[in-house]
N, C-alpha and C positions, 0 to 999 in steps of 0.2 A: 328877341333875343337880350340878357341881359350882360353886365359890362362887368367887372372882374379887376380888383384889384392883387396883381402879381406876384411874389414873392419869396426869396428861399427863404427858408425859417434853417433860424440858427437860436434864437431864444429858448430858457428851458418856456419857459408862457409860451409863445407860441408854437413848440409843442406840442406845449397841455391843449392851446389852444386847437389846435388839429384833431387831437383823441376822439371825439368821437363820432370823426366823418373816417378815418381810421379804421376805427369800431366798426362799423358795416361794411364795409371789408375782411377785416380780421377778425372775428369775432374769439378770438382764442385769446385777443390778448388780454387779461385781467384789470388791471388800472391805467392812467392814466405815469405816472410813473415811471413802471415795468415798460411801458411805452417807450417814451424819452429817456430814459436808459438802453435803452435796445436802440433805439435809434442814433443816440449821440455813436454808440461804439461803434455802430454801422459808417457813420458821418466816419471816423478812423478811418476808414477798408472804402474810400469815395463815394459810401453813399448820400445821399442830394435828396432832399426834398423839397417841390415848388408849391406854395399853398394860390391858392386863387379864393381868394374874401372879396365877398356882401360886409362891406360896415366893417360892423369887428364880428364878425362868422367867416369860419374858414368854408368852404363848399364845396372846394373840389382837390385833390391831392393828388398827386405828381412824385414814388420814389424810383430815385433816377443814378445808371453808375455810368463815366463813359467808362471802359475801357479797351484795349491792344491784345488783337492776337496774329499771330502769321497765317490763321485764311481770312480772318476781315479785315483786318488792318484796325482802326479804331473807329468804335461802333459805343453806343446809347442801348445798353440793360435797363431796359422797365423793369422791378422789382415791382409797383403798387403802382392801380390806376385808379379813383374813386372820384362818382360825382355823389354829394348828399343825395336821399333824396327826393330828394325839393324841387333838387333843377335839373336832374336829369332829366336826358330828348332833347337836353339844354345846344348841346354841343361845344361841354366846356372841358369838355374828356379831350378832341379833340384841338380846342383852346391849347390845356394845356401840352400836350406832344408838341405841338406845333414852336411854343414858348420857345421849348425844352431844348427841340431840333434848330432854331436859328440859335439861341445863347452860347449853344457847345461849337457848331458851324463859326461861329465870330470871334468865340477863343481860343478852337483850331482848326485852322484855315487847313485847304486841301490842299495837301503834299505837294 
């Protein structure tokens, strides 16, 4: 199993580095600039993008939101989950979900 460095995406440079992997999931995205602008708009609505890196290459992504409603209370909504074709079947998606879940639980303990 490969080791990945995980980080939240914040800079335009990092969004651009994510484009090729995101496009594997969302092939309708026309170009990296459009993706970056869209992701930034969504970030204003609570969207977060967590990337798994191997060296300087993005190998997986999870885009998510922390939401709350009367039915479920606080919960995670996953918008996007993708691993690059070369690292599929290595458990990367599960790693991304687990790291995301732990980070949210630490930031928002159960009431």
